[in-house]
C-alpha positions as a printed NumPy array, in Angstrom:
array([[ 37.189, -48.264,   4.399],
       [ 39.462, -49.167,   7.452],
       [ 42.996, -47.598,   6.528],
       [ 45.046, -47.156,   9.829],
       [ 46.767, -50.087,  11.118],
       [ 45.424, -49.547,  14.766],
       [ 41.708, -50.153,  13.728],
       [ 42.177, -53.824,  12.132],
       [ 41.265, -55.317,  15.229],
       [ 37.68 , -53.927,  15.043],
       [ 37.174, -56.831,  12.29 ],
       [ 37.304, -59.125,  15.545],
       [ 34.324, -57.362,  17.462],
       [ 30.652, -58.782,  17.693],
       [ 28.418, -56.309,  15.833],
       [ 25.775, -54.15 ,  17.092],
       [ 23.148, -51.998,  15.056],
       [ 21.569, -48.422,  15.76 ],
       [ 18.327, -50.331,  16.083],
       [ 19.749, -52.384,  19.102],
       [ 21.582, -49.426,  20.599],
       [ 18.379, -47.621,  21.452],
       [ 18.597, -49.384,  24.927],
       [ 21.602, -47.484,  25.75 ],
       [ 21.361, -43.901,  24.871],
       [ 22.216, -42.838,  27.824],
       [ 20.933, -39.648,  27.818],
       [ 21.483, -38.821,  31.343],
       [ 24.858, -40.261,  32.341],
       [ 28.004, -40.209,  34.057],
       [ 31.304, -39.471,  31.642],
       [ 34.715, -40.579,  32.135],
       [ 36.981, -39.422,  29.772],
       [ 40.869, -40.512,  28.972],
       [ 43.605, -39.345,  26.059],
       [ 46.064, -41.247,  24.533],
       [ 48.101, -41.854,  21.582],
       [ 46.978, -43.824,  18.525],
       [ 49.971, -46.167,  19.002],
       [ 48.293, -47.592,  21.548],
       [ 44.887, -48.21 ,  20.099],
       [ 45.402, -51.523,  18.333],
       [ 46.276, -53.171,  21.741],
       [ 43.373, -51.755,  23.632],
       [ 40.793, -52.887,  20.852],
       [ 42.223, -56.382,  20.955],
       [ 41.682, -56.543,  24.506],
       [ 38.18 , -54.867,  24.139],
       [ 36.761, -57.243,  21.9  ],
       [ 36.026, -59.642,  24.562],
       [ 33.654, -56.977,  26.746],
       [ 32.311, -54.886,  23.797],
       [ 30.296, -54.81 ,  20.764],
       [ 30.664, -52.472,  17.825],
       [ 28.429, -50.162,  16.218],
       [ 28.117, -51.444,  12.619],
       [ 26.268, -49.352,  10.163],
       [ 25.85 , -50.811,   7.199],
       [ 29.751, -52.491,   7.227],
       [ 31.194, -49.423,   8.32 ],
       [ 32.54 , -49.534,  12.14 ],
       [ 34.146, -45.952,  11.753],
       [ 31.64 , -43.434,  11.674],
       [ 32.223, -39.691,  10.726],
       [ 30.975, -36.686,  12.73 ],
       [ 30.838, -33.19 ,  11.914],
       [ 29.712, -30.999,  14.734],
       [ 29.065, -27.078,  14.596],
       [ 29.45 , -25.514,  18.082],
       [ 27.544, -22.419,  18.851],
       [ 28.338, -19.9  ,  21.449],
       [ 28.059, -16.199,  22.416],
       [ 29.831, -13.54 ,  20.889],
       [ 32.275, -13.022,  23.525],
       [ 32.363, -16.941,  24.328],
       [ 30.096, -16.937,  27.404],
       [ 29.691, -20.744,  27.702],
       [ 33.396, -21.347,  26.635],
       [ 34.235, -19.155,  29.609],
       [ 31.963, -20.534,  32.151],
       [ 33.741, -23.938,  31.682],
       [ 37.055, -22.28 ,  31.728],
       [ 36.222, -20.642,  35.184],
       [ 34.738, -24.251,  36.456],
       [ 31.087, -22.996,  36.643],
       [ 28.919, -26.05 ,  37.119],
       [ 25.376, -26.006,  35.49 ],
       [ 26.756, -25.179,  32.546],
       [ 25.761, -25.422,  28.679],
       [ 27.111, -26.771,  25.37 ],
       [ 24.593, -26.29 ,  22.186],
       [ 25.833, -27.771,  19.025],
       [ 24.577, -29.166,  15.851],
       [ 25.58 , -32.747,  14.753],
       [ 25.51 , -34.474,  11.74 ],
       [ 26.134, -38.251,  11.331],
       [ 27.521, -38.684,   7.782],
       [ 26.951, -42.589,   7.189],
       [ 23.559, -42.297,   8.55 ],
       [ 22.187, -39.074,   6.877],
       [ 21.003, -37.93 ,  10.421],
       [ 21.228, -34.585,  12.133],
       [ 20.331, -33.3  ,  15.462],
       [ 20.434, -30.015,  17.388],
       [ 21.859, -30.647,  20.676],
       [ 22.101, -29.088,  24.403],
       [ 24.462, -30.648,  26.733],
       [ 23.735, -29.931,  30.409],
       [ 26.674, -30.596,  32.886],
       [ 24.796, -30.466,  36.259],
       [ 26.439, -29.865,  39.544],
       [ 26.263, -33.843,  40.579],
       [ 28.666, -34.515,  37.826],
       [ 26.056, -35.757,  35.37 ],
       [ 25.575, -34.968,  31.866],
       [ 22.08 , -34.527,  30.238],
       [ 21.397, -34.427,  26.824],
       [ 18.509, -33.247,  25.052],
       [ 18.11 , -32.84 ,  21.187],
       [ 15.795, -32.518,  18.143],
       [ 16.136, -33.936,  14.534],
       [ 17.161, -31.241,  12.411],
       [ 19.212, -32.9  ,   9.352],
       [ 21.174, -29.604,   8.218],
       [ 22.274, -26.906,  10.383],
       [ 18.964, -24.87 ,  11.408],
       [ 18.644, -21.013,  11.883],
       [ 18.815, -20.69 ,  15.68 ],
       [ 16.676, -17.605,  16.067],
       [ 13.33 , -19.104,  14.194],
       [ 11.237, -22.158,  13.916],
       [ 11.499, -25.59 ,  16.126],
       [ 15.016, -24.82 ,  16.826],
       [ 14.2  , -21.477,  18.569],
       [ 11.273, -22.968,  20.362],
       [ 13.828, -26.442,  21.322],
       [ 16.22 , -23.812,  22.853],
       [ 14.079, -21.341,  24.284],
       [ 12.643, -23.983,  26.307],
       [ 15.541, -25.939,  27.199],
       [ 18.097, -22.847,  27.953],
       [ 17.902, -20.338,  30.872],
       [ 19.283, -17.409,  28.481],
       [ 17.69 , -16.42 ,  25.33 ],
       [ 19.195, -18.365,  22.458],
       [ 19.503, -15.11 ,  20.133],
       [ 22.706, -14.365,  21.531],
       [ 24.38 , -17.935,  20.109],
       [ 26.164, -17.822,  17.144],
       [ 28.391, -20.695,  14.908],
       [ 31.768, -20.906,  16.618],
       [ 33.71 , -23.863,  15.659],
       [ 33.208, -26.886,  13.466],
       [ 34.853, -30.162,  15.402],
       [ 35.133, -33.082,  13.155],
       [ 36.365, -37.004,  13.861],
       [ 35.89 , -40.401,  13.256],
       [ 34.308, -42.418,  15.861],
       [ 34.054, -46.136,  17.229],
       [ 31.349, -46.704,  19.245],
       [ 31.574, -50.002,  21.665],
       [ 28.662, -51.166,  23.846],
       [ 29.138, -53.318,  26.47 ],
       [ 28.105, -56.659,  26.385],
       [ 26.431, -56.896,  29.851],
       [ 25.675, -53.435,  31.448],
       [ 24.777, -50.293,  30.192],
       [ 27.884, -48.761,  29.049],
       [ 28.955, -47.195,  25.808],
       [ 32.603, -46.27 ,  25.028],
       [ 33.375, -43.932,  22.106],
       [ 36.783, -43.858,  20.763],
       [ 37.38 , -40.561,  18.433],
       [ 40.219, -40.283,  16.218],
       [ 41.632, -37.562,  13.42 ],
       [ 39.893, -34.852,  15.416],
       [ 39.601, -31.861,  13.153],
       [ 39.026, -28.171,  14.093],
       [ 37.668, -26.241,  11.452],
       [ 36.703, -22.438,  11.05 ],
       [ 36.902, -20.237,   8.263],
       [ 40.096, -20.076,   6.226],
       [ 41.779, -22.546,   9.171],
       [ 41.93 , -26.451,   9.78 ],
       [ 43.961, -28.181,  12.04 ],
       [ 44.02 , -32.085,  12.247],
       [ 45.348, -33.904,  15.223],
       [ 46.194, -37.728,  13.888],
       [ 48.12 , -38.706,  16.92 ],
       [ 45.526, -38.398,  19.431],
       [ 42.51 , -40.691,  20.705],
       [ 39.646, -39.463,  22.851],
       [ 37.964, -42.147,  24.934],
       [ 34.657, -41.406,  26.527],
       [ 33.118, -44.017,  28.781],
       [ 29.271, -43.332,  29.516],
       [ 27.436, -45.114,  32.009],
       [ 24.135, -44.555,  33.865],
       [ 25.675, -45.318,  37.111],
       [ 29.426, -46.008,  38.359],
       [ 29.814, -49.736,  37.955],
       [ 33.007, -51.482,  37.205],
       [ 34.107, -50.88 ,  33.666],
       [ 36.376, -53.055,  31.552],
       [ 37.798, -50.155,  29.754],
       [ 38.562, -48.304,  32.793],
       [ 40.339, -51.417,  34.457],
       [ 42.4  , -51.424,  30.751],
       [ 43.393, -47.923,  31.343],
       [ 44.504, -47.845,  34.76 ],
       [ 46.829, -51.132,  34.051],
       [ 48.242, -49.053,  31.08 ],
       [ 48.759, -45.998,  33.511],
       [ 46.414, -43.906,  31.437],
       [ 45.204, -41.2  ,  33.726],
       [ 41.71 , -40.002,  33.797],
       [ 40.687, -36.638,  32.352],
       [ 40.691, -34.48 ,  29.413],
       [ 39.714, -31.149,  28.27 ],
       [ 35.941, -31.211,  26.308],
       [ 36.378, -31.145,  22.502],
       [ 34.953, -27.585,  22.294],
       [ 37.267, -25.956,  24.893],
       [ 40.05 , -27.615,  23.539],
       [ 39.149, -26.234,  20.038],
       [ 38.696, -22.967,  20.976],
       [ 41.987, -22.712,  22.978],
       [ 43.302, -23.934,  20.234],
       [ 42.051, -21.669,  17.379],
       [ 41.115, -18.512,  18.795],
       [ 44.218, -16.847,  20.297],
       [ 41.934, -14.177,  22.188],
       [ 40.21 , -16.215,  24.706],
       [ 41.268, -17.232,  28.458],
       [ 42.653, -20.354,  28.634],
       [ 45.48 , -20.261,  31.608],
       [ 43.17 , -22.603,  33.536],
       [ 43.386, -25.309,  30.739],
       [ 47.085, -24.829,  30.561],
       [ 48.09 , -27.881,  32.439],
       [ 45.544, -30.149,  30.183],
       [ 46.756, -28.481,  26.919],
       [ 50.491, -29.267,  27.738],
       [ 49.42 , -32.749,  28.436],
       [ 47.817, -33.099,  24.818],
       [ 50.795, -31.549,  23.38 ],
       [ 53.074, -34.104,  25.251],
       [ 50.79 , -37.201,  24.077],
       [ 50.586, -36.46 ,  20.262],
       [ 54.67 , -35.857,  20.356],
       [ 55.427, -39.243,  21.439]])
């Protein structure tokens, strides 16, 4: 059920099914991110309907995602990102709530700026030190997966748009929630948009962002979540980005 007025323009989009989306999985891609206030979402969706189709899962055009991120005890993966290291990894288990699907995923950001994602089906969060999960991670990662432990749940609702003409997907994430033991924080004002392409070609959405003077760039959800919920981690290099998010949500 669509509740927020900003989402009403979704009804004007042509639909696309999960099966039809198989041709635009974009597991090896470039990513371009934007952040803006949810009050801008309605007009953006109205304009985007001419260029994109919307993922429709049994009548749902807003899909819930629940994602558990893993890291070492001393936040090795977070710290590599904070230090600006290239060729870095994220490990997570993602549940697609409406579809009742789950995957254990590894995201690898190359020194060429590309994002490569590999995954295996795991409907529920697996133990990483045994079975298929351990075998998958051992083959995919350059370090021992036994150092990994669950760190943070990051949950949100996602709109997925697919370009009508080119290999481009656009995701719009709202109701971002960070959750760990006895702690939960929800950011209802923030929209995180991500353009995913197999190559840098003209994107209607990027043009829309430029006309609205919304600048490219954001912090990853995992780094944003860790910096926001674990006071002991380093965050100096993210200070400008964190201040920008604070400015957006306080509009």
